[in-house]
VMD Tcl script that draws the C-alpha trace (Angstrom):
set ca {
  {3.40 -41.77 61.37}
  {3.37 -39.11 58.63}
  {0.02 -37.49 57.95}
  {-1.07 -37.77 54.34}
  {-3.39 -35.24 52.74}
  {-5.62 -35.88 49.73}
  {-7.96 -33.47 47.99}
  {-11.63 -34.21 47.37}
  {-12.42 -30.71 46.13}
  {-13.14 -31.89 42.57}
  {-16.01 -33.99 43.94}
  {-17.75 -30.98 45.53}
  {-20.68 -29.24 43.84}
  {-20.88 -25.60 44.99}
  {-24.26 -24.25 46.11}
  {-25.24 -20.59 46.52}
  {-28.00 -20.23 49.10}
  {-28.04 -16.46 49.61}
  {-28.41 -16.30 53.41}
  {-26.70 -17.61 56.53}
  {-27.02 -21.38 56.91}
  {-28.44 -22.26 60.34}
  {-28.86 -26.00 59.78}
  {-28.26 -28.72 57.21}
  {-29.42 -32.31 56.80}
  {-30.26 -35.00 54.30}
  {-33.97 -35.74 54.06}
  {-33.60 -39.12 52.43}
  {-31.08 -38.45 49.66}
  {-32.10 -34.80 49.33}
  {-29.81 -32.13 50.79}
  {-31.78 -29.65 52.91}
  {-30.82 -26.34 54.47}
  {-32.44 -23.97 56.94}
  {-31.50 -20.35 56.32}
  {-31.52 -17.46 58.77}
  {-33.89 -15.46 56.54}
  {-36.70 -17.94 57.25}
  {-36.25 -20.08 54.14}
  {-36.00 -23.84 53.86}
  {-34.17 -25.22 50.81}
  {-34.30 -28.69 49.26}
  {-31.08 -28.38 47.33}
  {-30.74 -31.37 45.01}
  {-28.54 -30.21 42.16}
  {-30.68 -29.11 39.22}
  {-33.93 -29.40 41.16}
  {-33.72 -26.82 43.95}
  {-36.91 -25.96 45.81}
  {-37.40 -23.12 48.30}
  {-40.04 -22.84 51.01}
  {-40.98 -19.98 53.31}
  {-40.90 -21.60 56.75}
  {-40.93 -18.40 58.82}
  {-42.41 -15.43 56.99}
  {-40.72 -12.10 57.80}
  {-38.88 -13.85 60.65}
  {-35.47 -15.30 61.44}
  {-34.70 -18.97 61.95}
  {-32.80 -19.18 65.22}
  {-32.28 -22.93 65.49}
  {-32.70 -26.06 63.37}
  {-32.47 -29.78 64.09}
  {-32.91 -32.85 61.88}
  {-33.62 -36.54 62.38}
  {-35.45 -39.41 60.68}
  {-36.24 -37.63 57.42}
  {-37.41 -34.29 58.79}
  {-35.91 -30.89 59.52}
  {-37.49 -28.78 62.26}
  {-36.84 -25.07 62.67}
  {-37.58 -22.58 65.44}
  {-37.83 -18.84 64.83}
  {-38.10 -15.47 66.48}
  {-41.77 -15.57 65.43}
  {-42.42 -18.28 68.03}
  {-43.18 -20.93 65.42}
  {-41.84 -24.49 65.29}
  {-42.00 -25.76 61.69}
  {-41.25 -29.13 60.11}
  {-39.95 -29.61 56.55}
  {-39.86 -33.05 54.90}
  {-38.13 -34.26 51.77}
  {-41.36 -34.33 49.75}
  {-41.73 -30.58 50.31}
  {-44.46 -30.81 52.93}
  {-44.35 -28.06 55.57}
  {-46.15 -28.47 58.90}
  {-46.47 -26.05 61.80}
  {-45.92 -27.99 65.03}
  {-46.30 -25.08 67.44}
  {-46.90 -21.34 67.53}
  {-45.68 -19.61 70.68}
  {-46.72 -16.11 69.69}
  {-44.48 -13.32 70.91}
  {-41.70 -15.65 72.05}
  {-38.39 -16.81 70.61}
  {-37.61 -20.49 70.15}
  {-34.20 -20.92 71.78}
  {-33.49 -24.65 71.36}
  {-34.93 -27.73 69.69}
  {-34.59 -31.49 70.14}
  {-35.91 -34.37 68.01}
  {-36.49 -38.06 68.58}
  {-36.59 -40.73 65.87}
  {-40.22 -41.60 66.69}
  {-41.36 -38.11 65.63}
  {-41.29 -36.44 69.04}
  {-40.21 -32.81 69.17}
  {-39.22 -30.55 72.06}
  {-38.54 -26.82 72.20}
  {-37.68 -24.09 74.68}
  {-38.68 -20.46 75.24}
  {-36.72 -18.97 78.11}
  {-37.42 -21.15 81.15}
  {-40.35 -22.96 79.49}
  {-39.83 -26.36 77.88}
  {-42.46 -28.19 75.85}
  {-42.43 -31.74 74.50}
  {-44.75 -32.96 71.74}
  {-45.14 -36.71 71.30}
  {-45.87 -38.45 67.96}
  {-49.63 -38.20 68.62}
  {-49.39 -34.43 69.03}
  {-49.89 -34.34 72.80}
  {-47.84 -31.55 74.40}
  {-46.44 -31.52 77.94}
  {-44.82 -28.51 79.59}
  {-42.44 -27.72 82.44}
  {-40.61 -24.70 83.85}
  {-36.85 -25.00 84.36}
  {-34.87 -23.28 87.13}
  {-33.51 -20.72 84.61}
  {-33.46 -20.12 80.86}
  {-32.75 -23.33 78.95}
  {-29.91 -22.92 76.47}
  {-29.38 -26.54 75.40}
  {-31.79 -29.44 74.90}
  {-31.59 -33.07 73.78}
  {-33.59 -36.27 74.02}
  {-31.86 -38.95 76.03}
  {-31.37 -42.30 74.25}
  {-33.38 -44.40 76.71}
  {-37.04 -43.65 77.35}
  {-39.07 -40.53 76.59}
  {-36.78 -38.23 78.55}
  {-35.09 -34.88 77.96}
  {-31.86 -33.31 79.21}
  {-32.06 -29.53 79.70}
  {-28.95 -27.35 80.06}
  {-29.37 -24.17 82.10}
  {-27.58 -22.12 84.73}
  {-25.91 -24.30 87.38}
  {-26.43 -27.63 85.65}
  {-28.77 -29.98 83.83}
  {-32.31 -31.18 84.53}
  {-33.48 -34.58 83.26}
  {-37.24 -34.59 82.67}
  {-39.72 -37.38 81.88}
  {-42.62 -35.48 80.21}
  {-45.08 -38.32 80.80}
  {-44.63 -38.53 84.57}
  {-45.48 -36.18 87.42}
  {-42.10 -36.75 89.07}
  {-39.80 -33.79 89.58}
  {-36.85 -33.71 87.13}
  {-33.61 -35.21 88.37}
  {-30.69 -32.79 88.49}
  {-26.98 -32.77 87.64}
  {-25.39 -29.82 89.39}
  {-22.34 -27.76 88.52}
  {-22.04 -24.01 89.06}
  {-21.91 -21.86 85.95}
  {-23.68 -21.23 82.66}
  {-24.30 -24.38 80.57}
  {-24.93 -23.55 76.90}
  {-25.57 -26.90 75.25}
  {-25.97 -30.54 76.20}
  {-25.44 -34.00 74.73}
  {-25.88 -37.51 76.14}
  {-23.78 -40.49 75.07}
  {-25.57 -43.02 72.83}
  {-25.46 -45.65 75.62}
  {-27.04 -43.18 78.06}
  {-24.16 -43.34 80.56}
  {-22.70 -39.83 80.27}
  {-24.14 -36.31 80.05}
  {-21.84 -33.56 78.70}
  {-22.42 -29.82 78.56}
  {-20.62 -26.93 76.88}
  {-20.07 -24.03 79.23}
  {-19.71 -20.27 78.94}
  {-16.30 -20.64 80.58}
  {-14.71 -22.28 77.47}
  {-14.84 -25.77 78.96}
  {-16.95 -28.92 78.94}
  {-18.48 -30.42 82.05}
  {-19.68 -33.97 82.31}
  {-21.36 -36.41 84.64}
  {-21.51 -40.17 84.79}
  {-25.28 -40.29 85.16}
  {-25.49 -43.43 87.32}
  {-23.59 -41.90 90.27}
  {-23.39 -38.22 89.17}
  {-19.60 -38.34 89.21}
  {-18.23 -35.08 87.76}
  {-15.63 -34.66 85.04}
  {-14.05 -31.52 83.62}
  {-12.70 -31.11 80.09}
  {-10.79 -27.84 79.82}
  {-8.27 -26.00 77.65}
  {-10.57 -24.65 74.94}
  {-9.76 -21.13 73.66}
  {-13.42 -20.49 72.77}
  {-16.89 -21.89 73.44}
  {-17.79 -25.36 72.18}
  {-20.89 -25.05 70.01}
  {-20.81 -28.33 68.08}
  {-20.79 -31.94 69.34}
  {-20.75 -35.22 67.43}
  {-20.59 -38.84 68.68}
  {-18.86 -41.56 66.69}
  {-21.11 -44.28 65.30}
  {-19.97 -46.71 68.03}
  {-20.45 -44.13 70.81}
  {-16.82 -44.39 71.95}
  {-15.65 -40.91 70.91}
  {-17.07 -37.39 71.25}
  {-15.80 -34.76 68.80}
  {-16.07 -31.10 69.73}
  {-15.48 -27.66 68.24}
  {-13.94 -24.61 69.90}
  {-10.20 -25.00 69.27}
  {-7.68 -24.89 66.42}
  {-8.25 -28.63 65.97}
  {-11.06 -31.12 66.46}
  {-10.86 -32.15 70.09}
  {-12.00 -35.78 70.37}
  {-12.62 -37.28 73.84}
  {-12.59 -41.02 74.64}
  {-15.69 -42.63 76.12}
  {-14.76 -46.28 75.62}
  {-14.34 -47.13 79.33}
  {-16.62 -47.04 82.36}
  {-14.97 -43.79 83.46}
  {-15.18 -42.06 80.08}
  {-12.49 -39.39 79.71}
  {-11.72 -39.16 83.43}
  {-7.93 -39.03 83.77}
  {-7.41 -39.21 80.00}
  {-6.41 -36.66 77.41}
  {-8.20 -36.09 74.10}
  {-7.05 -36.70 70.55}
  {-6.55 -33.71 68.27}
  {-7.35 -33.87 64.56}
  {-6.75 -31.25 61.92}
  {-4.58 -28.72 63.72}
  {-4.73 -25.49 61.70}
  {-4.40 -21.71 62.27}
  {-8.20 -21.45 62.33}
  {-10.82 -22.54 64.84}
  {-13.15 -25.48 64.29}
  {-16.77 -24.34 64.21}
  {-18.63 -27.55 63.27}
  {-17.93 -31.29 63.61}
  {-19.76 -34.33 62.21}
  {-18.73 -37.97 62.57}
  {-19.36 -40.31 59.64}
  {-22.41 -42.51 60.36}
  {-20.56 -45.81 59.75}
  {-16.79 -45.26 59.80}
  {-14.18 -43.65 62.02}
  {-14.06 -40.59 59.80}
  {-14.68 -37.08 61.09}
  {-15.73 -33.99 59.11}
  {-14.76 -30.56 60.41}
  {-15.59 -27.02 59.33}
  {-13.44 -24.04 60.30}
  {-14.00 -20.34 60.86}
  {-12.08 -19.54 57.66}
  {-14.46 -21.58 55.49}
  {-12.32 -24.70 55.16}
  {-13.86 -28.17 55.40}
  {-11.75 -31.29 55.95}
  {-12.14 -35.01 56.65}
  {-9.96 -37.01 59.03}
  {-9.51 -40.76 59.37}
  {-8.93 -41.49 63.03}
  {-7.30 -44.82 62.30}
  {-4.25 -43.60 60.37}
  {-4.42 -39.82 60.77}
  {-5.02 -39.17 57.07}
  {-6.42 -35.75 56.17}
  {-8.67 -35.16 53.15}
  {-9.37 -31.65 51.89}
  {-13.00 -30.95 50.96}
  {-13.24 -27.17 50.63}
  {-10.70 -24.37 50.97}
  {-10.01 -20.71 50.25}
  {-6.76 -19.09 49.23}
  {-7.47 -16.23 51.60}
  {-10.30 -16.40 54.14}
  {-13.85 -17.63 53.72}
  {-16.91 -17.39 55.94}
  {-17.23 -19.59 59.05}
  {-18.79 -23.00 58.46}
  {-22.12 -23.08 60.33}
  {-23.56 -26.48 59.31}
  {-22.30 -29.96 58.39}
  {-24.25 -33.16 57.75}
  {-23.73 -36.67 56.34}
  {-26.38 -38.69 54.59}
  {-27.45 -42.02 56.07}
  {-24.92 -44.23 54.26}
  {-22.07 -41.73 54.58}
  {-21.52 -41.30 50.85}
  {-22.54 -37.63 50.74}
  {-21.63 -34.64 52.91}
  {-23.14 -31.15 52.84}
  {-21.80 -27.99 54.41}
  {-22.97 -24.41 54.69}
  {-21.46 -21.14 55.87}
  {-22.55 -17.90 57.48}
  {-22.37 -16.03 54.16}
  {-24.72 -18.47 52.40}
  {-22.09 -20.38 50.47}
  {-22.48 -24.17 50.61}
  {-21.36 -27.36 48.97}
  {-22.26 -30.98 48.35}
  {-19.54 -33.65 48.46}
  {-20.21 -36.94 46.67}
  {-17.50 -39.34 47.78}
  {-15.91 -41.28 44.93}
  {-16.58 -45.02 44.87}
}
mol new
graphics top color blue
foreach p $ca { graphics top sphere $p radius 0.5 }
foreach p [lrange $ca 0 end-1] q [lrange $ca 1 end] { graphics top cylinder $p $q radius 0.2 }
display resetview
């Protein structure tokens, strides 16, 4: 089947943010960005608002869910920004760097500082644990108040509200990030060794996903949980998880093969459409059903690597941001 390409560039509103984009999200309908210089931006066209989230400090990580963006900085602070402009400090770990963040849709927040992991429930109660080594990746698991922690030699799965020791998923090497499938059956990590490692959680069966020319630093699950899109290659690498064995013995799909590496991926919240940002500043959409490619943003020469991508809740708007502070807002035509 021939691949068709359509341009959506005329539907993109350019945004100039002025600093590296660390994270992006929609807080309701409002586009929001976290910038490396410590600033939070509510970037609705014609009504931009800026907030100092980390004064004289750098935002190292940002996560968003359920109408809030949370940032962690090298000042040790964990800060929440909402769409109405309210800013709340959730934690202040003075003298430490916040390495990773995770959010839950009930308002829970978790963060890491080296080997220390803390989880704050919606009532503000904080629980703490020490991991076997520095925690590089963190996510809430979909079932129960439980966290997956990626560190050296594997993953720990921790229930903050119980005294039980965390369960472990072991594989030798440095695990940089972690994600768990929406049905809770599979845990996948990105590794220093330019590969993914996975486990079927029920029986801890291992799976290896190799062949990446660089590290995977962006994951995204399809809305039905049957596909996992990843960055780290000169295409979006999309792994199947529609069977009881996940991708074991199966190859991935590749979308958007280009002479540039994919840096960010984001599945549409309702359709089998995938957004991808590249290290030359391009942004594209792909329909998995028919292979169609839709251009969103491009440069004649070379732009700055895309560092953030996010859809709004109904999938009618997409925002993107780059390391040089350039950004854009796509409003899909009706």
